[in-house]
C-alpha positions as CSV (number, residue, x, y, z in Angstrom):
1,M,121.4,73.9,94.7
2,R,122.2,74.0,98.4
3,L,119.4,74.6,100.9
4,S,121.0,77.8,102.1
5,A,121.2,79.2,98.5
6,Q,117.6,78.2,97.9
7,T,116.5,79.9,101.1
8,F,118.4,83.1,100.2
9,I,116.9,83.2,96.7
10,I,113.3,82.6,97.9
11,S,113.7,85.1,100.7
12,L,115.0,87.7,98.3
13,A,112.1,87.1,96.0
14,S,109.6,87.2,98.9
15,L,111.1,90.5,100.0
16,L,110.7,92.1,96.6
17,T,107.2,90.7,96.2
18,S,106.1,91.9,99.6
19,S,107.7,95.2,99.0
20,T,105.6,95.8,95.9
21,V,102.4,95.2,98.0
22,I,103.5,97.7,100.6
23,V,104.6,100.3,98.1
24,S,101.3,100.0,96.2
25,A,99.4,100.5,99.5
26,M,101.5,103.5,100.5
27,I,101.1,105.2,97.1
28,L,97.4,104.5,96.8
29,S,96.7,105.6,100.4
30,H,98.4,109.0,99.7
31,T,96.7,109.4,96.3
32,L,93.2,108.0,96.6
33,T,90.4,109.1,98.8
34,Q,89.5,106.8,101.7
35,K,86.4,105.6,99.8
36,E,88.4,104.8,96.6
37,Y,91.1,103.1,98.6
38,G,88.6,101.1,100.6
39,T,86.9,100.0,97.4
40,Y,90.2,98.9,96.0
41,K,91.0,96.8,99.1
42,Q,87.5,95.3,99.1
43,I,88.1,94.0,95.6
44,W,91.2,92.1,96.9
45,L,89.2,91.0,100.0
46,V,86.7,89.2,97.7
47,F,89.5,87.6,95.6
48,N,91.5,86.5,98.7
49,S,88.3,85.0,100.1
50,I,87.9,82.6,97.2
51,S,91.5,81.8,96.2
52,P,93.0,80.0,99.2
53,F,91.0,76.8,98.7
54,I,92.3,76.5,95.1
55,V,95.9,77.8,95.5
56,M,96.7,76.1,98.9
57,G,95.1,72.8,97.9
58,V,97.1,72.5,94.7
59,N,100.3,74.0,96.1
60,G,100.2,71.6,99.0
61,A,99.5,68.6,96.8
62,I,102.2,69.4,94.3
63,N,104.8,70.0,96.9
64,Y,103.8,66.9,98.8
65,F,103.8,64.4,95.9
66,I,106.9,65.8,94.1
67,S,108.8,65.9,97.4
68,K,108.0,62.2,97.9
69,G,110.0,61.5,94.9
70,Q,107.4,60.8,92.2
71,G,109.5,62.6,89.6
72,E,108.5,60.2,86.8
73,D,104.9,61.3,87.2
74,E,105.5,65.1,87.1
75,K,103.5,65.7,84.0
76,T,100.6,63.6,85.3
77,I,100.7,65.5,88.6
78,L,100.7,68.8,86.8
79,F,98.0,67.7,84.4
80,M,95.7,66.7,87.3
81,A,96.5,69.9,89.1
82,N,95.9,72.1,86.1
83,F,92.7,70.4,85.1
84,L,91.2,70.6,88.6
85,I,92.3,74.1,89.3
86,S,91.0,75.4,85.9
87,I,87.5,74.1,86.7
88,L,87.5,75.7,90.1
89,A,89.0,78.9,88.7
90,I,86.1,79.1,86.2
91,I,83.7,78.7,89.0
92,A,85.4,81.4,91.0
93,S,85.4,83.9,88.1
94,S,81.8,83.2,87.3
95,T,80.8,83.7,90.9
96,M,82.5,87.0,91.1
97,Y,81.0,88.2,87.7
98,F,77.4,87.0,88.1
99,G,77.3,87.6,91.8
100,A,78.7,91.1,91.6
101,Q,75.5,92.8,92.7
102,Q,75.0,90.5,95.7
103,I,78.6,90.9,96.7
104,A,78.4,94.7,96.5
105,A,75.3,94.6,98.8
106,L,77.2,92.5,101.3
107,L,80.1,94.9,101.2
108,N,77.8,97.9,101.8
109,N,79.3,99.4,98.7
110,P,77.0,99.5,95.6
111,G,79.6,101.4,93.6
112,I,81.9,98.4,93.6
113,E,79.7,96.3,91.3
114,P,81.2,97.3,87.9
115,Y,84.8,96.9,89.3
116,L,83.9,93.4,90.4
117,K,82.7,92.4,87.0
118,T,85.9,93.8,85.4
119,F,88.1,92.0,87.9
120,A,86.1,88.7,87.6
121,F,88.5,87.5,84.9
122,Y,91.5,87.8,87.1
123,P,90.8,84.7,89.3
124,F,90.8,82.4,86.2
125,F,94.1,83.6,84.7
126,Y,95.9,83.9,88.1
127,L,94.7,80.7,89.8
128,S,95.2,78.5,86.7
129,I,98.9,79.0,86.9
130,G,99.1,79.9,90.7
131,F,101.0,76.6,91.4
132,K,104.1,77.7,89.5
133,Y,105.9,79.0,92.5
134,V,105.8,75.9,94.6
135,Y,106.3,73.7,91.5
136,F,109.7,75.4,90.8
137,V,110.7,75.0,94.5
138,A,109.8,71.4,94.5
139,K,111.9,71.0,91.4
140,K,114.8,72.7,93.2
141,K,114.6,75.7,90.8
142,A,114.4,78.4,93.4
143,L,115.6,81.1,90.9
144,L,112.7,80.4,88.5
145,S,110.3,80.5,91.5
146,G,111.6,83.8,92.5
147,I,111.5,85.3,89.0
148,S,107.9,84.2,88.5
149,S,106.8,85.6,91.8
150,I,108.5,88.9,91.2
151,T,107.0,89.2,87.7
152,T,103.5,88.7,88.9
153,S,104.0,91.3,91.7
154,L,105.4,93.9,89.3
155,I,102.5,93.4,87.0
156,I,100.1,94.2,89.8
157,L,102.2,97.1,91.1
158,V,102.5,98.8,87.8
159,S,98.9,98.2,86.9
160,S,97.7,99.6,90.2
161,I,99.9,102.7,90.3
162,V,100.3,104.0,86.8
163,P,96.6,104.3,85.9
164,V,95.9,106.2,89.2
165,L,98.8,108.6,88.6
166,L,97.9,109.1,84.9
167,Y,94.1,109.0,84.9
168,G,93.0,109.1,88.5
169,D,90.5,106.3,87.8
170,I,90.6,103.0,89.8
171,G,88.4,101.4,87.2
172,I,91.3,101.4,84.7
173,V,93.4,99.8,87.4
174,F,91.5,96.5,87.3
175,K,91.5,96.4,83.5
176,W,95.3,96.8,83.5
177,I,95.7,94.1,86.1
178,V,93.5,91.6,84.2
179,T,95.3,92.3,80.9
180,G,98.8,91.8,82.5
181,V,98.0,88.5,84.2
182,A,96.3,87.2,81.0
183,I,99.5,87.7,79.1
184,E,101.5,86.0,81.8
185,W,99.0,83.1,81.8
186,L,99.4,82.6,78.1
187,L,103.2,82.6,78.3
188,Y,103.3,80.0,81.2
189,V,100.8,77.7,79.5
190,L,102.9,77.6,76.3
191,A,106.1,77.1,78.3
192,F,104.8,74.2,80.3
193,L,103.4,72.5,77.2
194,Y,106.7,72.9,75.4
195,H,108.7,71.6,78.4
196,Y,106.7,68.4,78.8
197,R,105.9,67.9,75.1
198,H,107.8,64.5,75.0
199,D,106.4,63.2,78.4
200,S,103.4,60.9,78.6
201,I,100.5,61.2,81.0
202,T,99.7,58.1,83.0
203,I,96.5,58.5,85.0
204,T,95.4,55.8,87.4
205,K,92.5,55.7,89.8
206,E,94.9,55.5,92.7
207,K,96.8,58.6,91.6
208,V,93.7,60.6,91.0
209,N,92.1,59.6,94.4
210,A,95.3,60.3,96.3
211,F,95.8,63.8,94.7
212,I,92.1,64.8,95.0
213,Q,92.0,63.6,98.7
214,Y,95.1,65.6,99.6
215,F,93.9,68.6,97.6
216,F,90.5,68.9,99.0
217,S,91.5,68.1,102.6
218,L,94.2,70.8,102.5
219,G,92.1,73.1,100.4
220,V,89.1,73.1,102.7
221,T,91.3,73.6,105.7
222,S,93.1,76.5,104.0
223,L,89.7,78.0,103.1
224,I,88.5,77.8,106.7
225,A,91.8,79.2,108.0
226,T,91.6,82.0,105.5
227,Y,88.0,82.9,106.4
228,S,89.0,82.8,110.0
229,S,91.7,85.3,109.3
230,F,89.3,87.5,107.3
231,V,86.4,87.4,109.8
232,D,87.5,90.7,111.4
233,K,87.3,92.4,108.0
234,Y,84.0,90.9,107.2
235,F,82.5,92.3,110.4
236,I,84.1,95.7,109.8
237,V,82.6,95.7,106.3
238,S,79.2,94.8,107.7
239,Y,79.1,97.3,110.5
240,Y,81.0,100.3,109.1
241,S,81.5,102.4,106.0
242,V,84.0,101.9,103.2
243,E,86.1,104.7,104.6
244,K,86.3,103.0,108.0
245,Y,87.2,99.8,106.3
246,A,90.1,101.6,104.7
247,V,91.3,102.7,108.1
248,F,90.9,99.3,109.6
249,N,92.6,97.6,106.6
250,N,95.7,99.8,106.9
251,G,95.9,99.1,110.7
252,A,95.7,95.4,110.0
253,V,98.5,95.7,107.4
254,H,100.5,92.5,106.9
255,I,104.1,92.8,108.0
256,P,106.0,91.3,105.0
257,I,109.0,90.2,107.0
258,S,107.1,87.3,108.6
259,S,105.8,86.1,105.3
260,I,109.2,86.3,103.8
261,L,110.8,84.2,106.5
262,L,107.9,81.7,106.8
263,H,107.4,81.3,103.0
264,S,111.1,80.8,102.3
265,S,112.0,78.7,105.3
266,M,109.0,76.4,105.3
267,L,109.1,75.7,101.6
268,V,112.6,74.4,102.0
269,L,112.1,72.9,105.5
270,F,109.0,70.9,104.6
271,P,110.6,68.4,102.2
272,R,113.4,67.7,104.8
273,L,110.8,67.1,107.5
274,V,108.9,64.7,105.2
275,S,112.1,62.7,104.6
276,L,113.0,62.6,108.4
277,N,109.4,61.5,109.2
278,E,109.6,58.6,106.7
279,E,112.8,57.5,108.4
280,G,111.1,57.8,111.8
281,K,113.6,60.3,113.1
282,Y,111.2,62.3,115.4
283,E,114.0,63.7,117.6
284,S,115.8,65.0,114.5
285,M,112.6,66.6,113.3
286,I,112.2,68.4,116.7
287,N,115.8,69.6,116.8
288,L,115.7,70.9,113.3
289,W,112.4,72.6,114.0
290,N,113.6,74.2,117.2
291,H,116.8,75.4,115.5
292,V,114.8,77.2,112.8
293,C,112.3,78.7,115.4
294,K,115.1,80.2,117.5
295,K,116.8,81.7,114.5
296,L,113.7,83.2,113.0
297,S,112.6,84.7,116.3
298,L,115.9,86.7,116.3
299,V,114.3,88.7,113.5
300,I,110.6,88.6,114.4
301,F,111.0,89.7,118.1
302,P,113.0,92.9,117.5
303,A,110.7,93.8,114.6
304,F,107.7,93.4,116.9
305,V,109.1,95.6,119.6
306,F,110.3,98.3,117.3
307,L,107.0,98.5,115.4
308,Y,105.0,98.5,118.6
309,I,106.9,101.4,120.1
310,F,106.8,103.6,117.0
311,A,103.4,102.5,115.6
312,P,101.9,106.0,115.1
313,E,105.0,107.2,113.2
314,V,105.0,104.1,111.1
315,I,101.4,104.4,110.1
316,Q,101.6,108.1,109.3
317,T,104.8,107.7,107.3
318,M,103.4,104.8,105.3
319,F,99.8,105.9,104.8
320,S,99.6,109.6,105.6
321,S,98.1,111.4,108.6
322,K,94.5,110.7,107.6
323,Y,95.1,107.1,108.7
324,I,96.5,107.9,112.2
325,E,93.4,106.1,113.7
326,S,94.9,102.9,112.2
327,A,97.8,103.0,114.8
328,D,95.7,101.4,117.6
329,I,94.6,98.6,115.2
330,F,98.2,98.1,114.1
331,R,99.4,97.7,117.7
332,L,96.8,95.0,118.4
333,Y,97.7,93.0,115.3
334,L,101.3,93.1,116.2
335,L,100.3,90.8,119.1
336,T,99.7,88.1,116.5
337,F,102.8,89.0,114.5
338,V,105.1,88.2,117.5
339,F,104.2,84.5,117.2
340,R,104.9,84.3,113.5
341,F,108.4,82.8,113.7
342,T,107.0,79.5,112.5
343,Q,104.1,77.8,110.7
344,Y,102.4,75.9,113.5
345,S,100.5,73.5,111.2
346,T,103.6,72.1,109.6
347,F,103.9,68.9,111.6
348,L,100.2,68.1,110.9
349,L,100.9,68.4,107.2
350,V,104.1,66.4,107.4
351,F,102.3,63.5,109.1
352,G,99.4,63.8,106.8
353,D,97.1,64.5,109.8
354,L,94.7,66.5,107.6
355,K,91.6,65.5,109.5
356,W,92.8,67.1,112.8
357,H,94.1,70.0,110.8
358,L,90.6,70.5,109.4
359,Y,89.0,70.1,112.9
360,L,91.2,72.7,114.5
361,A,90.8,75.2,111.7
362,A,87.0,74.8,111.9
363,L,87.1,75.3,115.6
364,S,89.2,78.4,115.2
365,F,86.8,79.8,112.6
366,T,83.8,79.2,114.8
367,L,85.4,80.8,117.8
368,N,86.5,83.8,115.7
369,V,83.0,84.4,114.4
370,L,81.5,84.1,117.9
371,F,84.1,86.4,119.5
372,N,84.1,88.9,116.7
373,Y,80.3,89.3,117.2
374,I,80.6,89.6,120.9
375,F,83.6,92.0,120.8
376,I,82.3,94.3,118.1
377,E,79.1,94.7,120.0
378,N,80.9,95.5,123.2
379,F,84.2,97.2,122.1
380,G,83.1,98.7,118.8
381,F,85.7,99.4,116.1
382,L,88.5,97.7,118.0
383,G,86.4,94.6,118.8
384,P,87.4,92.4,115.8
385,A,91.1,93.1,116.4
386,Y,90.8,91.9,120.0
387,S,89.0,88.8,118.8
388,T,91.6,88.0,116.2
389,V,94.4,88.2,118.8
390,L,92.6,85.9,121.3
391,V,91.6,83.3,118.7
392,N,95.1,83.2,117.1
393,F,96.6,82.4,120.5
394,I,94.1,79.6,121.2
395,Y,94.7,78.1,117.7
396,I,98.4,78.1,118.2
397,L,98.1,76.2,121.5
398,L,95.8,73.6,119.9
399,L,98.2,73.1,117.0
400,L,101.2,72.7,119.3
401,G,99.3,70.2,121.5
402,R,98.4,68.1,118.4
403,S,102.0,68.3,117.1
404,A,103.4,67.1,120.4
405,K,101.1,64.0,120.2
406,L,102.2,63.2,116.7
407,L,105.9,63.6,117.6
408,K,105.3,61.5,120.8
409,T,106.8,64.2,123.0
410,T,105.6,66.7,125.5
411,F,104.0,70.1,124.8
412,F,107.0,72.0,126.1
413,N,109.4,70.1,123.9
414,V,107.8,71.1,120.6
415,L,109.1,74.7,120.9
416,P,112.4,75.9,122.3
417,F,110.6,78.0,125.0
418,K,113.8,78.8,126.9
419,G,115.6,80.2,123.9
420,L,112.5,82.1,122.7
421,I,112.1,83.8,126.1
422,L,115.8,84.8,126.1
423,N,115.5,86.3,122.6
424,L,112.3,88.2,123.5
425,S,113.8,89.5,126.7
426,I,116.7,91.0,124.8
427,A,114.4,92.5,122.2
428,L,112.3,94.1,124.9
429,G,115.3,95.4,126.8
430,V,116.8,97.1,123.7
431,G,113.3,98.4,123.0
432,A,113.1,100.0,126.4
433,L,116.5,101.7,125.9
434,T,115.5,102.9,122.5
435,Y,112.2,104.3,123.8
436,A,114.0,106.2,126.6
437,V,116.6,107.7,124.2
438,M,114.3,108.6,121.3
439,R,111.1,109.5,123.2
440,M,112.5,111.2,126.3
441,G,116.2,112.0,125.5
442,L,115.8,113.4,122.0
443,S,113.2,115.6,120.5
444,I,112.9,114.7,116.8
445,Q,109.7,116.1,115.2
446,N,109.9,114.6,111.7
447,D,108.4,111.1,111.7
448,L,110.6,109.7,109.0
449,L,113.8,111.1,110.6
450,L,112.7,109.7,114.0
451,L,112.1,106.2,112.5
452,I,115.4,106.1,110.8
453,S,117.3,107.3,113.9
454,A,115.5,104.9,116.1
455,F,116.0,102.0,113.7
456,V,119.7,102.5,113.4
457,F,120.1,102.9,117.2
458,Y,118.0,99.8,117.9
459,S,119.6,97.7,115.3
460,V,123.2,98.4,116.4
461,I,122.5,97.8,120.0
462,Y,120.5,94.6,119.3
463,L,123.1,93.2,116.9
464,V,126.0,93.8,119.4
465,I,124.1,92.1,122.2
466,T,123.1,89.1,120.2
467,V,126.6,88.6,118.8
468,L,128.1,88.9,122.3
469,F,125.7,86.3,123.6
470,K,126.6,84.2,120.6
471,L,122.9,84.0,119.6
472,L,123.7,85.4,116.1
473,T,126.6,84.6,113.9
474,L,127.6,85.4,110.3
475,E,126.6,81.9,109.3
476,D,123.1,82.6,110.6
477,I,122.4,84.7,107.5
478,F,121.7,81.3,106.0
479,I,119.3,80.0,108.6
480,F,119.4,76.5,107.3
481,K,123.0,75.9,108.2
482,K,122.6,72.3,109.3
483,P,122.2,72.0,113.0
484,K,123.5,69.0,115.1
485,I,120.7,66.5,115.0
């Protein structure tokens, strides 16, 4: 399957998957009280705090080794991955179940304990087969990856919404989610066993050591990076009530468009960069990287400008007026979103520079903890958001500096700064015009109608300008149209 087709399929699947998360948050925010919704999000905070080490370590190892062409060892790779991940998943589930009381105390929410014990089975079933998405992509079966991703998301969406609407009880929600993912786990295990029933497993000490080394190096780094991204939420949970956490969480809502673009583009881009690196074509790697960065920024920059201008209306439309306080938090986190047109650690992973990847992630985590404490003491509720923005910027600079050294080039050659500045300037200019027309020229009282009108106006003007400047073409719908390298 062509790279453009793979990218389109993965992007579509990511869009649908991310949409289910947003839809779930919107419905639950309107339906549940702030305490109930905050409790629901705290459950996921606990899970997301323990899963990255396992998921990212295995996903990275599978993608790396299969992309290097070790196709004859696929069953061996999957066996090692599944064996290791199952052990770690059992530990994760046991920690959540037997440590429920202690976790509830740390979250300042004693009522969450029974929900944690119910949900404790989810990590085992989900994490044991969590590598299936990247496995299908590495096998160039993007359609299967998309279908599996959408299936899991729909299970969570239906399990989250239906019980609340029918019974008004979030306790049943977690029982439904665990049951759904358990059925999915059983089906995938049987499918993998059947598919590889005739293949043999050849385990050597060298294979095990290489896999475990890559797994733990990337897993520990991912765990640190994830904790760093959650430090703000940990401080809010420690300093404020469950209701305030619900407000903060909705303000720090993840904008799906960045994940869609990064997930789909980097999964496809990574194997190509690995191949170019093995051939020593550093200049080609930089050209390909810059090409993708410029194209993705054509989507990220206008989204940032539009959402920043209309943040209050976006928050109220999505989560109801009781979360209007989230708008200030939302605007601050958009200052990290504007940089999400690429995954800055990619070159470190391509070069296998996992030691420096770990060092920089650890430094970022340390700074985030320090700044979060200082800022929450001095700025209160907004403090963790200020800290996150500052540390994110520092971390990006450090990753770019290390990438430049690996590529044997200058810092300013790693990213296409000139093109990025041009794209951002156009987005800001169109944003200023849209603000003038919608805020001062027209008087639309309904939030949803205002957002729709502003979006149409902004999109039309932006598309016309980018096409006139030849920054965007029809071919750019498939961002991996091969550039001149």
